[in-house]
N, CA, C and O atoms as a GROMACS GRO file, in nm:
protein
  592
    1MET      N    1   6.048  14.372  11.673
    1MET     CA    2   6.177  14.323  11.643
    1MET      C    3   6.232  14.259  11.768
    1MET      O    4   6.234  14.323  11.874
    2PRO      N    5   6.277  14.132  11.761
    2PRO     CA    6   6.328  14.063  11.873
    2PRO      C    7   6.462  14.121  11.920
    2PRO      O    8   6.542  14.170  11.840
    3ARG      N    9   6.486  14.113  12.058
    3ARG     CA   10   6.618  14.148  12.109
    3ARG      C   11   6.663  14.022  12.189
    3ARG      O   12   6.585  13.946  12.246
    4GLY      N   13   6.796  14.010  12.187
    4GLY     CA   14   6.852  13.893  12.256
    4GLY      C   15   6.987  13.861  12.208
    4GLY      O   16   7.061  13.950  12.165
    5THR      N   17   7.028  13.722  12.215
    5THR     CA   18   7.164  13.689  12.184
    5THR      C   19   7.154  13.593  12.058
    5THR      O   20   7.070  13.504  12.047
    6LEU      N   21   7.247  13.623  11.967
    6LEU     CA   22   7.255  13.532  11.844
    6LEU      C   23   7.394  13.459  11.856
    6LEU      O   24   7.501  13.519  11.864
    7GLU      N   25   7.379  13.324  11.856
    7GLU     CA   26   7.501  13.246  11.856
    7GLU      C   27   7.519  13.200  11.714
    7GLU      O   28   7.425  13.151  11.650
    8VAL      N   29   7.642  13.215  11.665
    8VAL     CA   30   7.678  13.180  11.519
    8VAL      C   31   7.784  13.063  11.536
    8VAL      O   32   7.885  13.074  11.605
    9LEU      N   33   7.753  12.959  11.470
    9LEU     CA   34   7.843  12.835  11.463
    9LEU      C   35   7.901  12.843  11.316
    9LEU      O   36   7.832  12.809  11.219
   10LEU      N   37   8.029  12.888  11.305
   10LEU     CA   38   8.087  12.886  11.168
   10LEU      C   39   8.155  12.751  11.153
   10LEU      O   40   8.253  12.723  11.222
   11VAL      N   41   8.101  12.665  11.061
   11VAL     CA   42   8.152  12.528  11.053
   11VAL      C   43   8.264  12.518  10.944
   11VAL      O   44   8.376  12.482  10.980
   12ASN      N   45   8.238  12.548  10.809
   12ASN     CA   46   8.332  12.529  10.706
   12ASN      C   47   8.290  12.613  10.592
   12ASN      O   48   8.194  12.689  10.604
   13ALA      N   49   8.362  12.604  10.472
   13ALA     CA   50   8.329  12.650  10.350
   13ALA      C   51   8.367  12.544  10.250
   13ALA      O   52   8.456  12.464  10.278
   14GLU      N   53   8.305  12.539  10.136
   14GLU     CA   54   8.338  12.447  10.034
   14GLU      C   55   8.336  12.517   9.890
   14GLU      O   56   8.256  12.605   9.858
   15GLY      N   57   8.431  12.468   9.812
   15GLY     CA   58   8.435  12.516   9.674
   15GLY      C   59   8.469  12.655   9.651
   15GLY      O   60   8.429  12.707   9.547
   16LEU      N   61   8.543  12.728   9.742
   16LEU     CA   62   8.576  12.861   9.729
   16LEU      C   63   8.674  12.883   9.604
   16LEU      O   64   8.751  12.793   9.568
   17GLU      N   65   8.669  12.992   9.550
   17GLU     CA   66   8.768  13.032   9.441
   17GLU      C   67   8.898  13.053   9.503
   17GLU      O   68   8.907  13.138   9.592
   18ASN      N   69   9.008  12.981   9.465
   18ASN     CA   70   9.136  13.007   9.519
   18ASN      C   71   9.191  13.133   9.473
   18ASN      O   72   9.204  13.149   9.351
   19SER      N   73   9.226  13.229   9.557
   19SER     CA   74   9.279  13.358   9.517
   19SER      C   75   9.432  13.363   9.506
   19SER      O   76   9.491  13.460   9.458
   20ASP      N   77   9.493  13.252   9.556
   20ASP     CA   78   9.643  13.237   9.557
   20ASP      C   79   9.672  13.141   9.441
   20ASP      O   80   9.622  13.028   9.436
   21PHE      N   81   9.757  13.191   9.347
   21PHE     CA   82   9.786  13.118   9.234
   21PHE      C   83   9.895  13.015   9.260
   21PHE      O   84   9.894  12.908   9.198
   22LEU      N   85   9.988  13.042   9.348
   22LEU     CA   86  10.097  12.949   9.363
   22LEU      C   87  10.093  12.856   9.482
   22LEU      O   88  10.174  12.764   9.492
   23CYS      N   89   9.994  12.880   9.578
   23CYS     CA   90   9.976  12.796   9.688
   23CYS      C   91   9.840  12.808   9.735
   23CYS      O   92   9.769  12.898   9.690
   24ASN      N   93   9.792  12.714   9.836
   24ASN     CA   94   9.664  12.726   9.897
   24ASN      C   95   9.642  12.848   9.966
   24ASN      O   96   9.733  12.897  10.032
   25MET      N   97   9.517  12.909   9.955
   25MET     CA   98   9.485  13.028  10.033
   25MET      C   99   9.464  13.002  10.180
   25MET      O  100   9.440  12.888  10.221
   26ASP      N  101   9.473  13.105  10.255
   26ASP     CA  102   9.456  13.095  10.405
   26ASP      C  103   9.333  13.177  10.438
   26ASP      O  104   9.346  13.294  10.471
   27PRO      N  105   9.210  13.118  10.429
   27PRO     CA  106   9.081  13.192  10.450
   27PRO      C  107   9.050  13.211  10.600
   27PRO      O  108   9.077  13.129  10.688
   28TYR      N  109   8.992  13.327  10.616
   28TYR     CA  110   8.931  13.362  10.741
   28TYR      C  111   8.794  13.433  10.707
   28TYR      O  112   8.768  13.474  10.594
   29VAL      N  113   8.711  13.443  10.815
   29VAL     CA  114   8.576  13.505  10.782
   29VAL      C  115   8.562  13.629  10.881
   29VAL      O  116   8.605  13.623  10.997
   30ILE      N  117   8.506  13.730  10.834
   30ILE     CA  118   8.465  13.845  10.916
   30ILE      C  119   8.314  13.844  10.922
   30ILE      O  120   8.245  13.856  10.820
   31ILE      N  121   8.264  13.831  11.044
   31ILE     CA  122   8.124  13.806  11.058
   31ILE      C  123   8.065  13.949  11.121
   31ILE      O  124   8.111  14.003  11.222
   32GLN      N  125   7.964  13.995  11.048
   32GLN     CA  126   7.911  14.121  11.089
   32GLN      C  127   7.762  14.119  11.115
   32GLN      O  128   7.686  14.076  11.029
   33CYS      N  129   7.719  14.163  11.232
   33CYS     CA  130   7.577  14.176  11.267
   33CYS      C  131   7.554  14.310  11.302
   33CYS      O  132   7.578  14.349  11.416
   34ARG      N  133   7.506  14.387  11.209
   34ARG     CA  134   7.487  14.535  11.205
   34ARG      C  135   7.614  14.610  11.237
   34ARG      O  136   7.698  14.628  11.148
   35THR      N  137   7.631  14.653  11.357
   35THR     CA  138   7.759  14.734  11.389
   35THR      C  139   7.873  14.647  11.451
   35THR      O  140   7.990  14.686  11.458
   36GLN      N  141   7.830  14.529  11.494
   36GLN     CA  142   7.923  14.437  11.568
   36GLN      C  143   7.991  14.342  11.457
   36GLN      O  144   7.934  14.288  11.362
   37GLN      N  145   8.126  14.336  11.493
   37GLN     CA  146   8.195  14.260  11.388
   37GLN      C  147   8.304  14.167  11.462
   37GLN      O  148   8.373  14.214  11.552
   38GLN      N  149   8.315  14.037  11.422
   38GLN     CA  150   8.406  13.946  11.484
   38GLN      C  151   8.479  13.880  11.366
   38GLN      O  152   8.429  13.879  11.253
   39LYS      N  153   8.601  13.825  11.394
   39LYS     CA  154   8.680  13.759  11.284
   39LYS      C  155   8.714  13.626  11.345
   39LYS      O  156   8.745  13.611  11.463
   40SER      N  157   8.707  13.524  11.248
   40SER     CA  158   8.745  13.387  11.277
   40SER      C  159   8.896  13.371  11.277
   40SER      O  160   8.966  13.465  11.240
   41SER      N  161   8.949  13.257  11.316
   41SER     CA  162   9.085  13.224  11.302
   41SER      C  163   9.114  13.202  11.149
   41SER      O  164   9.022  13.178  11.070
   42VAL      N  165   9.239  13.211  11.114
   42VAL     CA  166   9.282  13.187  10.972
   42VAL      C  167   9.297  13.030  10.962
   42VAL      O  168   9.357  12.964  11.046
   43ALA      N  169   9.239  12.981  10.856
   43ALA     CA  170   9.247  12.840  10.826
   43ALA      C  171   9.375  12.824  10.736
   43ALA      O  172   9.362  12.808  10.615
   44SER      N  173   9.492  12.826  10.792
   44SER     CA  174   9.615  12.822  10.721
   44SER      C  175   9.631  12.705  10.629
   44SER      O  176   9.620  12.590  10.671
   45GLY      N  177   9.655  12.733  10.507
   45GLY     CA  178   9.688  12.630  10.407
   45GLY      C  179   9.560  12.546  10.368
   45GLY      O  180   9.578  12.450  10.293
   46GLN      N  181   9.443  12.574  10.409
   46GLN     CA  182   9.331  12.482  10.386
   46GLN      C  183   9.268  12.512  10.247
   46GLN      O  184   9.181  12.440  10.199
   47GLY      N  185   9.315  12.615  10.191
   47GLY     CA  186   9.253  12.641  10.047
   47GLY      C  187   9.114  12.659  10.034
   47GLY      O  188   9.056  12.734  10.113
   48SER      N  189   9.048  12.595   9.937
   48SER     CA  190   8.913  12.616   9.896
   48SER      C  191   8.807  12.545   9.982
   48SER      O  192   8.687  12.565   9.964
   49ASN      N  193   8.856  12.463  10.073
   49ASN     CA  194   8.756  12.387  10.161
   49ASN      C  195   8.801  12.395  10.311
   49ASN      O  196   8.830  12.294  10.375
   50PRO      N  197   8.806  12.524  10.364
   50PRO     CA  198   8.849  12.534  10.503
   50PRO      C  199   8.751  12.502  10.608
   50PRO      O  200   8.631  12.514  10.584
   51GLU      N  201   8.795  12.459  10.730
   51GLU     CA  202   8.710  12.426  10.833
   51GLU      C  203   8.749  12.514  10.954
   51GLU      O  204   8.868  12.530  10.980
   52TRP      N  205   8.656  12.570  11.026
   52TRP     CA  206   8.682  12.653  11.142
   52TRP      C  207   8.612  12.593  11.270
   52TRP      O  208   8.677  12.592  11.375
   53ASN      N  209   8.490  12.547  11.268
   53ASN     CA  210   8.420  12.493  11.376
   53ASN      C  211   8.448  12.600  11.502
   53ASN      O  212   8.503  12.567  11.606
   54GLN      N  213   8.405  12.716  11.475
   54GLN     CA  214   8.422  12.821  11.580
   54GLN      C  215   8.284  12.881  11.609
   54GLN      O  216   8.202  12.894  11.518
   55GLN      N  217   8.257  12.920  11.739
   55GLN     CA  218   8.138  12.982  11.779
   55GLN      C  219   8.159  13.128  11.809
   55GLN      O  220   8.265  13.166  11.857
   56PHE      N  221   8.058  13.213  11.780
   56PHE     CA  222   8.064  13.351  11.797
   56PHE      C  223   7.931  13.400  11.859
   56PHE      O  224   7.827  13.345  11.820
   57VAL      N  225   7.925  13.495  11.950
   57VAL     CA  226   7.795  13.547  12.006
   57VAL      C  227   7.793  13.695  11.979
   57VAL      O  228   7.891  13.767  11.994
   58PHE      N  229   7.665  13.738  11.936
   58PHE     CA  230   7.632  13.872  11.906
   58PHE      C  231   7.510  13.915  11.982
   58PHE      O  232   7.419  13.836  12.004
   59THR      N  233   7.508  14.040  12.020
   59THR     CA  234   7.389  14.099  12.087
   59THR      C  235   7.294  14.150  11.983
   59THR      O  236   7.336  14.228  11.899
   60VAL      N  237   7.171  14.113  11.982
   60VAL     CA  238   7.077  14.159  11.881
   60VAL      C  239   6.983  14.252  11.936
   60VAL      O  240   6.922  14.224  12.040
   61ALA      N  241   6.966  14.370  11.870
   61ALA     CA  242   6.884  14.488  11.913
   61ALA      C  243   6.801  14.524  11.796
   61ALA      O  244   6.802  14.459  11.691
   62GLU      N  245   6.730  14.628  11.816
   62GLU     CA  246   6.640  14.679  11.709
   62GLU      C  247   6.705  14.692  11.566
   62GLU      O  248   6.819  14.738  11.557
   63GLY      N  249   6.642  14.656  11.466
   63GLY     CA  250   6.690  14.682  11.329
   63GLY      C  251   6.777  14.574  11.270
   63GLY      O  252   6.816  14.590  11.154
   64VAL      N  253   6.810  14.471  11.334
   64VAL     CA  254   6.894  14.371  11.288
   64VAL      C  255   6.815  14.278  11.198
   64VAL      O  256   6.718  14.220  11.246
   65THR      N  257   6.851  14.259  11.071
   65THR     CA  258   6.766  14.182  10.976
   65THR      C  259   6.850  14.069  10.918
   65THR      O  260   6.796  13.965  10.881
   66ASP      N  261   6.983  14.088  10.910
   66ASP     CA  262   7.066  13.987  10.848
   66ASP      C  263   7.205  13.987  10.905
   66ASP      O  264   7.246  14.082  10.972
   67LEU      N  265   7.277  13.883  10.880
   67LEU     CA  266   7.409  13.847  10.917
   67LEU      C  267   7.503  13.844  10.785
   67LEU      O  268   7.469  13.780  10.686
   68THR      N  269   7.612  13.910  10.790
   68THR     CA  270   7.701  13.914  10.674
   68THR      C  271   7.828  13.843  10.704
   68THR      O  272   7.893  13.871  10.805
   69LEU      N  273   7.864  13.755  10.620
   69LEU     CA  274   7.994  13.678  10.634
   69LEU      C  275   8.087  13.709  10.511
   69LEU      O  276   8.061  13.675  10.395
   70LYS      N  277   8.188  13.771  10.547
   70LYS     CA  278   8.291  13.815  10.437
   70LYS      C  279   8.403  13.727  10.442
   70LYS      O  280   8.470  13.729  10.545
   71ILE      N  281   8.438  13.644  10.341
   71ILE     CA  282   8.556  13.552  10.343
   71ILE      C  283   8.673  13.625  10.282
   71ILE      O  284   8.664  13.684  10.175
   72MET      N  285   8.776  13.621  10.351
   72MET     CA  286   8.901  13.681  10.312
   72MET      C  287   9.013  13.583  10.307
   72MET      O  288   9.009  13.479  10.374
   73ASP      N  289   9.120  13.618  10.224
   73ASP     CA  290   9.242  13.526  10.211
   73ASP      C  291   9.349  13.604  10.280
   73ASP      O  292   9.387  13.712  10.236
   74SER      N  293   9.402  13.546  10.392
   74SER     CA  294   9.516  13.622  10.457
   74SER      C  295   9.640  13.612  10.372
   74SER      O  296   9.677  13.505  10.324
   75ASP      N  297   9.706  13.732  10.354
   75ASP     CA  298   9.828  13.732  10.278
   75ASP      C  299   9.934  13.806  10.370
   75ASP      O  300   9.906  13.911  10.429
   76ASN      N  301  10.051  13.747  10.378
   76ASN     CA  302  10.154  13.799  10.470
   76ASN      C  303  10.218  13.928  10.403
   76ASN      O  304  10.239  14.028  10.471
   77ALA      N  305  10.247  13.924  10.268
   77ALA     CA  306  10.318  14.022  10.193
   77ALA      C  307  10.226  14.134  10.153
   77ALA      O  308  10.265  14.251  10.160
   78ASN      N  309  10.112  14.104  10.113
   78ASN     CA  310  10.016  14.205  10.046
   78ASN      C  311   9.887  14.221  10.131
   78ASN      O  312   9.871  14.156  10.235
   79GLU      N  313   9.801  14.304  10.086
   79GLU     CA  314   9.675  14.327  10.152
   79GLU      C  315   9.591  14.199  10.127
   79GLU      O  316   9.594  14.142  10.018
   80ASP      N  317   9.515  14.156  10.232
   80ASP     CA  318   9.428  14.042  10.229
   80ASP      C  319   9.334  14.047  10.106
   80ASP      O  320   9.288  14.155  10.069
   81ASP      N  321   9.306  13.938  10.045
   81ASP     CA  322   9.223  13.930   9.929
   81ASP      C  323   9.079  13.900   9.964
   81ASP      O  324   9.055  13.814  10.048
   82PHE      N  325   8.984  13.966   9.906
   82PHE     CA  326   8.845  13.942   9.920
   82PHE      C  327   8.815  13.817   9.833
   82PHE      O  328   8.844  13.813   9.713
   83VAL      N  329   8.753  13.714   9.900
   83VAL     CA  330   8.706  13.591   9.828
   83VAL      C  331   8.563  13.593   9.795
   83VAL      O  332   8.529  13.554   9.684
   84GLY      N  333   8.476  13.634   9.879
   84GLY     CA  334   8.333  13.639   9.852
   84GLY      C  335   8.261  13.670   9.985
   84GLY      O  336   8.325  13.681  10.089
   85GLU      N  337   8.119  13.685   9.980
   85GLU     CA  338   8.046  13.701  10.096
   85GLU      C  339   7.909  13.638  10.081
   85GLU      O  340   7.854  13.619   9.973
   86ALA      N  341   7.858  13.605  10.204
   86ALA     CA  342   7.727  13.544  10.215
   86ALA      C  343   7.640  13.641  10.308
   86ALA      O  344   7.692  13.696  10.405
   87SER      N  345   7.508  13.659  10.275
   87SER     CA  346   7.426  13.728  10.362
   87SER      C  347   7.322  13.640  10.406
   87SER      O  348   7.266  13.573  10.320
   88ILE      N  349   7.285  13.628  10.534
   88ILE     CA  350   7.184  13.542  10.585
   88ILE      C  351   7.080  13.614  10.652
   88ILE      O  352   7.105  13.681  10.752
   89PRO      N  353   6.955  13.604  10.598
   89PRO     CA  354   6.843  13.672  10.666
   89PRO      C  355   6.812  13.598  10.792
   89PRO      O  356   6.802  13.475  10.796
   90LEU      N  357   6.798  13.681  10.902
   90LEU     CA  358   6.762  13.630  11.036
   90LEU      C  359   6.631  13.607  11.086
   90LEU      O  360   6.610  13.566  11.200
   91GLU      N  361   6.533  13.634  10.995
   91GLU     CA  362   6.392  13.618  11.025
   91GLU      C  363   6.366  13.484  11.068
   91GLU      O  364   6.300  13.466  11.170
   92GLY      N  365   6.413  13.385  10.999
   92GLY     CA  366   6.382  13.229  11.035
   92GLY      C  367   6.433  13.196  11.168
   92GLY      O  368   6.362  13.125  11.240
   93VAL      N  369   6.551  13.239  11.212
   93VAL     CA  370   6.611  13.198  11.340
   93VAL      C  371   6.536  13.272  11.445
   93VAL      O  372   6.517  13.218  11.555
   94PHE      N  373   6.488  13.398  11.417
   94PHE     CA  374   6.413  13.475  11.517
   94PHE      C  375   6.282  13.397  11.547
   94PHE      O  376   6.239  13.390  11.663
   95MET      N  377   6.217  13.338  11.442
   95MET     CA  378   6.092  13.264  11.464
   95MET      C  379   6.108  13.129  11.515
   95MET      O  380   6.024  13.084  11.593
   96GLU      N  381   6.213  13.057  11.477
   96GLU     CA  382   6.234  12.918  11.514
   96GLU      C  383   6.322  12.900  11.648
   96GLU      O  384   6.302  12.804  11.722
   97GLY      N  385   6.413  12.994  11.674
   97GLY     CA  386   6.501  12.971  11.782
   97GLY      C  387   6.632  12.929  11.751
   97GLY      O  388   6.731  12.972  11.809
   98SER      N  389   6.634  12.833  11.649
   98SER     CA  390   6.761  12.778  11.599
   98SER      C  391   6.742  12.725  11.466
   98SER      O  392   6.635  12.682  11.424
   99LEU      N  393   6.851  12.729  11.402
   99LEU     CA  394   6.860  12.673  11.250
   99LEU      C  395   6.982  12.581  11.255
   99LEU      O  396   7.089  12.627  11.294
  100PRO      N  397   6.972  12.454  11.218
  100PRO     CA  398   7.091  12.369  11.207
  100PRO      C  399   7.187  12.420  11.110
  100PRO      O  400   7.152  12.498  11.022
  101PRO      N  401   7.316  12.375  11.122
  101PRO     CA  402   7.417  12.413  11.018
  101PRO      C  403   7.366  12.394  10.875
  101PRO      O  404   7.331  12.283  10.834
  102THR      N  405   7.364  12.499  10.802
  102THR     CA  406   7.310  12.507  10.669
  102THR      C  407   7.406  12.573  10.571
  102THR      O  408   7.479  12.666  10.606
  103HIS      N  409   7.406  12.525  10.446
  103HIS     CA  410   7.493  12.589  10.347
  103HIS      C  411   7.431  12.709  10.288
  103HIS      O  412   7.313  12.706  10.252
  104TYR      N  413   7.510  12.823  10.277
  104TYR     CA  414   7.469  12.943  10.214
  104TYR      C  415   7.570  12.976  10.107
  104TYR      O  416   7.690  12.951  10.114
  105ASN      N  417   7.502  13.040   9.997
  105ASN     CA  418   7.594  13.064   9.878
  105ASN      C  419   7.683  13.187   9.914
  105ASN      O  420   7.640  13.287   9.972
  106VAL      N  421   7.807  13.170   9.874
  106VAL     CA  422   7.913  13.279   9.877
  106VAL      C  423   7.913  13.335   9.737
  106VAL      O  424   7.928  13.262   9.639
  107VAL      N  425   7.894  13.475   9.730
  107VAL     CA  426   7.896  13.538   9.602
  107VAL      C  427   7.989  13.655   9.600
  107VAL      O  428   8.029  13.701   9.707
  108LEU      N  429   8.027  13.709   9.478
  108LEU     CA  430   8.097  13.833   9.460
  108LEU      C  431   7.998  13.941   9.458
  108LEU      O  432   7.877  13.915   9.457
  109PRO      N  433   8.046  14.064   9.459
  109PRO     CA  434   7.953  14.183   9.450
  109PRO      C  435   7.859  14.180   9.324
  109PRO      O  436   7.747  14.230   9.328
  110ASP      N  437   7.905  14.122   9.219
  110ASP     CA  438   7.819  14.114   9.102
  110ASP      C  439   7.723  13.989   9.104
  110ASP      O  440   7.662  13.955   9.003
  111LYS      N  441   7.715  13.927   9.218
  111LYS     CA  442   7.638  13.811   9.245
  111LYS      C  443   7.679  13.683   9.180
  111LYS      O  444   7.602  13.588   9.171
  112THR      N  445   7.804  13.681   9.134
  112THR     CA  446   7.863  13.551   9.083
  112THR      C  447   7.885  13.459   9.187
  112THR      O  448   7.948  13.492   9.288
  113TYR      N  449   7.834  13.335   9.170
  113TYR     CA  450   7.855  13.229   9.270
  113TYR      C  451   8.001  13.189   9.282
  113TYR      O  452   8.069  13.172   9.180
  114CYS      N  453   8.054  13.172   9.411
  114CYS     CA  454   8.191  13.131   9.415
  114CYS      C  455   8.225  13.038   9.542
  114CYS      O  456   8.332  13.044   9.601
  115GLY      N  457   8.120  12.954   9.574
  115GLY     CA  458   8.131  12.857   9.681
  115GLY      C  459   8.013  12.859   9.776
  115GLY      O  460   7.905  12.913   9.749
  116GLU      N  461   8.042  12.794   9.893
  116GLU     CA  462   7.934  12.782   9.996
  116GLU      C  463   7.997  12.797  10.136
  116GLU      O  464   8.113  12.758  10.154
  117ILE      N  465   7.932  12.846  10.225
  117ILE     CA  466   7.973  12.848  10.367
  117ILE      C  467   7.869  12.787  10.452
  117ILE      O  468   7.751  12.812  10.426
  118LYS      N  469   7.901  12.707  10.554
  118LYS     CA  470   7.811  12.633  10.642
  118LYS      C  471   7.812  12.698  10.775
  118LYS      O  472   7.915  12.710  10.842
  119VAL      N  473   7.688  12.742  10.813
  119VAL     CA  474   7.669  12.817  10.949
  119VAL      C  475   7.549  12.759  11.017
  119VAL      O  476   7.450  12.722  10.954
  120GLY      N  477   7.560  12.751  11.143
  120GLY     CA  478   7.443  12.718  11.229
  120GLY      C  479   7.413  12.841  11.308
  120GLY      O  480   7.502  12.920  11.337
  121LEU      N  481   7.278  12.860  11.348
  121LEU     CA  482   7.242  12.977  11.423
  121LEU      C  483   7.141  12.935  11.530
  121LEU      O  484   7.054  12.850  11.514
  122THR      N  485   7.163  13.004  11.641
  122THR     CA  486   7.079  12.993  11.766
  122THR      C  487   7.050  13.130  11.817
  122THR      O  488   7.142  13.209  11.838
  123PHE      N  489   6.920  13.162  11.839
  123PHE     CA  490   6.871  13.284  11.897
  123PHE      C  491   6.801  13.266  12.025
  123PHE      O  492   6.712  13.181  12.038
  124THR      N  493   6.840  13.345  12.122
  124THR     CA  494   6.789  13.339  12.256
  124THR      C  495   6.721  13.484  12.284
  124THR      O  496   6.790  13.586  12.288
  125ILE      N  497   6.591  13.485  12.302
  125ILE     CA  498   6.527  13.604  12.324
  125ILE      C  499   6.558  13.662  12.468
  125ILE      O  500   6.560  13.588  12.566
  126LYS      N  501   6.582  13.788  12.475
  126LYS     CA  502   6.612  13.860  12.594
  126LYS      C  503   6.467  13.904  12.649
  126LYS      O  504   6.395  13.979  12.583
  127GLU      N  505   6.431  13.858  12.763
  127GLU     CA  506   6.307  13.891  12.828
  127GLU      C  507   6.311  14.038  12.870
  127GLU      O  508   6.408  14.080  12.934
  128GLU      N  509   6.204  14.121  12.835
  128GLU     CA  510   6.206  14.248  12.882
  128GLU      C  511   6.207  14.256  13.035
  128GLU      O  512   6.134  14.184  13.104
  129GLU      N  513   6.286  14.340  13.084
  129GLU     CA  514   6.292  14.355  13.235
  129GLU      C  515   6.180  14.439  13.276
  129GLU      O  516   6.147  14.539  13.212
  130ASP      N  517   6.119  14.400  13.386
  130ASP     CA  518   6.013  14.489  13.448
  130ASP      C  519   6.076  14.594  13.514
  130ASP      O  520   6.148  14.574  13.612
  131CYS      N  521   6.052  14.718  13.463
  131CYS     CA  522   6.111  14.834  13.536
  131CYS      C  523   5.997  14.928  13.573
  131CYS      O  524   5.900  14.943  13.499
  132CYS      N  525   6.011  14.983  13.678
  132CYS     CA  526   5.909  15.078  13.733
  132CYS      C  527   5.930  15.213  13.682
  132CYS      O  528   6.040  15.263  13.708
  133GLU      N  529   5.844  15.283  13.612
  133GLU     CA  530   5.862  15.411  13.560
  133GLU      C  531   5.887  15.511  13.667
  133GLU      O  532   5.965  15.605  13.650
  134GLU      N  533   5.820  15.492  13.780
  134GLU     CA  534   5.839  15.581  13.892
  134GLU      C  535   5.986  15.582  13.941
  134GLU      O  536   6.045  15.687  13.966
  135ALA      N  537   6.041  15.463  13.953
  135ALA     CA  538   6.187  15.454  13.992
  135ALA      C  539   6.274  15.512  13.904
  135ALA      O  540   6.378  15.562  13.947
  136ALA      N  541   6.245  15.513  13.774
  136ALA     CA  542   6.330  15.559  13.666
  136ALA      C  543   6.336  15.716  13.675
  136ALA      O  544   6.441  15.779  13.658
  137THR      N  545   6.214  15.776  13.704
  137THR     CA  546   6.208  15.924  13.712
  137THR      C  547   6.260  15.979  13.840
  137THR      O  548   6.288  16.099  13.845
  138GLU      N  549   6.277  15.899  13.948
  138GLU     CA  550   6.330  15.954  14.065
  138GLU      C  551   6.488  15.977  14.064
  138GLU      O  552   6.544  16.062  14.134
  139GLU      N  553   6.549  15.896  13.983
  139GLU     CA  554   6.701  15.914  13.974
  139GLU      C  555   6.735  16.040  13.901
  139GLU      O  556   6.691  16.063  13.788
  140VAL      N  557   6.814  16.121  13.965
  140VAL     CA  558   6.870  16.237  13.901
  140VAL      C  559   7.020  16.244  13.920
  140VAL      O  560   7.067  16.259  14.033
  141GLY      N  561   7.095  16.235  13.816
  141GLY     CA  562   7.242  16.249  13.822
  141GLY      C  563   7.304  16.132  13.915
  141GLY      O  564   7.408  16.154  13.979
  142GLY      N  565   7.246  16.024  13.920
  142GLY     CA  566   7.302  15.919  13.997
  142GLY      C  567   7.250  15.917  14.147
  142GLY      O  568   7.275  15.820  14.220
  143TRP      N  569   7.178  16.026  14.189
  143TRP     CA  570   7.131  16.031  14.324
  143TRP      C  571   6.983  16.022  14.320
  143TRP      O  572   6.920  16.071  14.226
  144LYS      N  573   6.922  15.953  14.429
  144LYS     CA  574   6.780  15.955  14.443
  144LYS      C  575   6.735  16.077  14.514
  144LYS      O  576   6.793  16.115  14.616
  145GLN      N  577   6.636  16.138  14.465
  145GLN     CA  578   6.578  16.261  14.535
  145GLN      C  579   6.500  16.219  14.654
  145GLN      O  580   6.434  16.116  14.654
  146SER      N  581   6.508  16.296  14.753
  146SER     CA  582   6.435  16.273  14.880
  146SER      C  583   6.282  16.289  14.852
  146SER      O  584   6.245  16.361  14.759
  147SER      N  585   6.201  16.230  14.923
  147SER     CA  586   6.060  16.247  14.900
  147SER      C  587   6.000  16.360  14.994
  147SER      O  588   5.882  16.392  14.984
  148TYR      N  589   6.085  16.417  15.085
  148TYR     CA  590   6.024  16.533  15.156
  148TYR      C  591   6.087  16.658  15.125
  148TYR      O  592   6.047  16.762  15.177
   0.00000   0.00000   0.00000
């Protein structure tokens, strides 16, 4: 499993189901990479076709297989509404190093299609640091033991 840095370029979304009946929705995206989570800005009043053009950086470690993007509609008076989500498998970007901005389906929990989100990905492998086993075993409680 590769380790390194994953850069996510959140471009836009198209054809989202409008969850506000009286006005345009104010969508934002919660991006989750295993236990790390970041939130985009709110695309105020942009409705079903919001644009963000924002970049996010995640640290990738063991066990990361996909990236989840949850689209929400910001509401001032009530709890924010869930619009849909996209799950992006990361195997391709781990192998290629980068994937140009690509459209991914946004779906509801029952897998009903409700729009698309456009995301670009770049992965930079973290080189394993050469560490000496002997040096690691010498340290005890932050102090190095004397050799005599």
